C-alpha distance (Angstrom), angle and dihedral (degrees) to the residues before:
residue distance angle dihedral
M1 . . .
E2 3.78 . .
N3 3.86 134.0 .
Q4 3.77 98.8 91.1
V5 3.77 130.9 110.9
D6 3.78 141.5 176.4
V7 3.79 113.3 -119.1
L8 3.79 108.8 -137.9
A9 3.69 133.5 -159.1
Q10 3.87 112.7 -104.6
R11 3.77 94.9 -159.9
E12 3.75 139.0 10.6
G13 3.74 120.1 -91.3
L14 3.74 149.1 114.7
I15 3.82 120.3 -70.9
R16 3.83 102.2 -119.6
Q17 3.69 99.2 179.4
I18 3.87 140.5 -1.0
F19 3.81 115.3 -145.0
V20 3.83 102.6 -179.0
D21 3.80 135.6 37.9
V22 3.90 134.8 -160.0
G23 3.76 111.6 -56.7
A24 3.81 96.2 23.7
S25 3.80 114.7 138.6
V26 3.89 111.8 -131.3
Q27 3.73 138.1 -174.7
K28 3.76 124.3 -139.4
G29 3.77 108.3 -75.7
T30 3.87 95.3 20.5
L31 3.79 109.3 149.5
L32 3.80 108.0 -112.5
A33 3.71 99.4 173.5
Q34 3.78 142.9 -10.6
L35 3.84 126.9 -137.6
D36 3.76 118.6 -149.1
D37 3.82 106.1 -83.4
T38 3.87 101.2 176.2
E39 3.81 95.5 116.3
L40 3.78 96.3 37.2
S41 3.82 90.8 48.6
A42 3.79 90.2 53.4
M43 3.85 90.5 49.8
H44 3.83 89.7 47.0
D45 3.81 92.0 51.9
A46 3.80 90.8 47.3
A47 3.85 89.6 51.2
E48 3.79 91.3 47.7
A49 3.86 91.2 49.7
K50 3.82 88.5 50.0
V51 3.82 89.9 55.5
H52 3.80 91.7 50.4
S53 3.82 89.7 48.1
C54 3.88 90.9 51.2
E55 3.75 90.2 47.6
A56 3.83 91.5 53.0
D57 3.82 89.9 47.2
L58 3.77 90.9 52.1
K59 3.77 92.8 49.3
D60 3.85 90.2 48.3
W61 3.78 91.6 53.8
Q62 3.77 92.6 44.6
A63 3.75 89.1 55.3
E64 3.86 92.1 43.5
T65 3.77 89.4 51.4
K66 3.73 92.8 52.8
V67 3.80 90.8 52.5
A68 3.85 90.2 47.0
E69 3.80 89.5 51.7
V70 3.79 91.1 51.5
D71 3.79 90.2 48.8
L72 3.73 93.3 49.3
K73 3.85 92.1 51.3
R74 3.82 90.1 49.6
A75 3.83 91.2 47.5
Q76 3.83 90.1 52.2
E77 3.75 93.6 47.9
M78 3.86 92.9 47.3
A79 3.82 88.5 47.4
K80 3.79 89.0 55.5
A81 3.75 89.7 50.6
G82 3.79 89.1 51.3
V83 3.82 95.3 -112.8
N84 3.85 98.6 108.1
T85 3.74 130.0 50.8
Q86 3.82 122.8 -127.3
E87 3.80 87.4 -111.4
Q88 3.80 91.1 61.1
V89 3.88 89.7 49.1
D90 3.85 89.4 50.9
H91 3.77 91.0 48.7
A92 3.81 91.6 52.9
R93 3.84 91.6 46.5
Y94 3.87 91.5 50.0
K95 3.79 89.2 51.8
F96 3.80 91.8 49.4
E97 3.78 93.9 47.1
G98 3.81 90.5 45.3
S99 3.84 89.5 53.3
Q100 3.82 90.0 51.8
Y101 3.84 90.5 55.0
E102 3.71 89.6 49.7
I103 3.83 91.1 54.5
E104 3.81 89.9 53.5
K105 3.84 90.3 48.2
A106 3.83 90.8 48.6
Q107 3.83 90.6 48.7
R108 3.81 91.3 53.0
N109 3.78 90.9 47.9
L110 3.79 91.3 50.2
E111 3.84 89.7 49.6
N112 3.74 91.5 50.7
A113 3.76 92.0 46.0
K114 3.79 91.6 51.9
A115 3.79 91.8 49.2
D116 3.83 88.9 51.3
L117 3.82 88.8 50.8
R118 3.77 92.0 51.0
V119 3.80 90.3 54.3
E120 3.80 91.0 50.7
E121 3.83 91.0 49.1
V122 3.74 90.1 52.2
E123 3.80 93.6 49.5
L124 3.83 90.9 46.0
G125 3.77 90.9 50.9
K126 3.76 90.1 55.9
T127 3.80 88.8 65.2
R128 3.84 88.7 65.1
I129 3.81 110.0 80.8
E130 3.80 107.4 -154.9
A131 3.79 135.6 -179.2
P132 3.83 109.7 -100.1
F133 3.83 91.5 -147.3
S134 3.81 140.7 -4.7
G135 3.80 113.3 -74.9
V136 3.76 141.1 88.4
V137 3.77 134.8 -55.9
A138 3.78 103.3 -113.8
R139 3.79 97.7 175.3
R140 3.82 139.6 10.6
Y141 3.81 117.8 -154.8
V142 3.82 100.9 -178.9
G143 3.75 142.9 47.1
A144 3.79 137.5 -149.3
G145 3.82 111.7 -76.5
Q146 3.78 93.7 25.3
K147 3.77 118.5 129.9
V148 3.77 115.3 -132.5
A149 3.84 136.2 -169.9
S150 3.72 128.5 -139.2
G151 3.79 108.1 -80.6
D152 3.74 95.7 26.0
R153 3.84 116.4 138.8
L154 3.79 111.3 -110.9
F155 3.84 106.2 166.0
W156 3.75 140.5 1.5
V157 3.80 112.7 -138.0
S158 3.76 124.0 -170.2
Q159 3.76 126.7 -167.0
L160 3.79 110.2 -136.4
A161 3.80 93.5 -160.9
P162 2.85 141.1 67.8
L163 3.80 94.0 24.9
R164 3.74 118.6 -151.3
V165 3.76 133.3 -167.4
R166 3.79 127.6 -154.9
F167 3.79 119.2 -159.9
T168 3.80 143.8 150.0
V169 3.80 127.8 -110.2
A170 3.87 120.5 -155.4
E171 3.79 117.2 -117.3
G172 3.80 92.1 -109.8
Y173 3.90 91.5 59.4
M174 3.77 98.3 44.3
R175 3.76 95.2 105.2
E176 3.78 90.2 57.5
V177 3.80 93.5 61.9
K178 3.90 118.7 70.8
K179 3.81 131.9 174.0
G180 3.81 107.2 -99.6
G181 3.84 90.4 20.7
T182 3.79 125.1 118.1
V183 3.78 131.9 -106.0
Y184 3.77 125.0 -179.0
V185 3.85 124.0 -122.6
T186 3.80 125.2 -154.7
S187 3.75 134.0 175.0
A188 3.76 133.4 -161.4
V189 3.82 87.3 -136.9
V190 3.81 89.2 67.0
P191 3.89 105.8 36.1
G192 3.79 114.4 -154.2
A193 3.86 96.5 11.8
V194 3.82 118.3 123.1
Y195 3.76 121.7 -166.3
P196 3.76 120.8 -163.9
A197 3.83 115.3 -138.0
K198 3.83 131.3 -170.1
V199 3.71 118.8 -129.3
L200 3.84 108.0 -121.0
Q201 3.71 103.7 170.6
I202 3.86 139.1 16.0
S203 3.78 119.7 -171.0
P204 3.80 110.8 -118.3
V205 3.80 89.3 -146.7
L206 3.76 126.7 77.2
D207 3.79 114.8 -138.5
P208 3.89 103.0 -125.6
A209 3.83 92.2 -158.1
S210 3.88 94.1 59.5
D211 3.78 100.9 18.0
S212 3.83 88.1 -128.2
V213 3.83 141.5 111.6
D214 3.78 128.6 -133.7
V215 3.78 116.6 -115.5
M216 3.83 130.8 -173.7
A217 3.77 125.2 -160.2
E218 3.80 135.8 177.3
L219 3.72 123.6 -135.8
E220 3.70 117.8 -124.1
G221 3.89 119.4 -113.6
T222 3.81 121.0 -10.6
P223 3.82 111.3 -60.5
T224 3.75 106.1 -153.9
D225 3.75 95.8 -163.3
L226 3.86 96.6 57.4
R227 3.75 126.4 77.2
P228 3.81 133.1 -166.5
G229 3.83 109.5 -95.7
M230 3.85 95.8 37.5
T231 3.86 120.5 129.7
A232 3.66 110.7 -111.1
H233 3.85 135.6 -167.5
I234 3.77 120.9 -141.6
A235 3.72 127.8 -151.1
L236 3.80 123.9 -172.1
T237 3.79 93.8 -151.2
A238 3.78 127.7 39.7
P239 3.78 111.1 -86.0
A240 3.80 115.2 -115.4
K241 3.74 114.0 -100.2
S242 3.78 116.1 -112.3
Q243 3.83 115.1 -118.1
């Protein structure tokens, strides 16, 4: 049976808290565990403060540039009236142009600060261990206070429905399996029960080592007596009912 996955650590760290245990039902996004984020939170706050500082600098230079533009227009008008010299006009122009350059610089600084903040947000998000889909916690590999490395297994989450099976079909029987068709699943755990399953996927490539193709099918409904991880038997035609 499919629909199960190991939840792995995305970064190294210390497990600060475990929120669920084996058997707990979880929804997609449910917080399973939390790594210690003290240092990353501080770095995130510093990056966020840098963004606010750059935004303030940009606003200051935008305001300064508006004032410089007004001063330049006034100096040009006064020069036309013979009150100002050309040197005073040039000085006002240089100040205006310099302010424009400062705006461009402040905009670049803000863009860089926002990029740094996004990096910190991603790293901080990696400290939150969340369920990848709705299901049940089948196994827990770690405990609070344990140090983990990136790629370490933390939890095993299984999806109870829909249930899927992955199996192989020998080359000689390939024509009997079609996408959208039905196969029949049985399990020794539930003698006599037959579960129809719709074929979702058929590999386009034949495995030369086994002369077979991979097939995936999804069981109809929500069988309550089957669980992910069980061994299943697949029949391409409906088994004959016992008398």
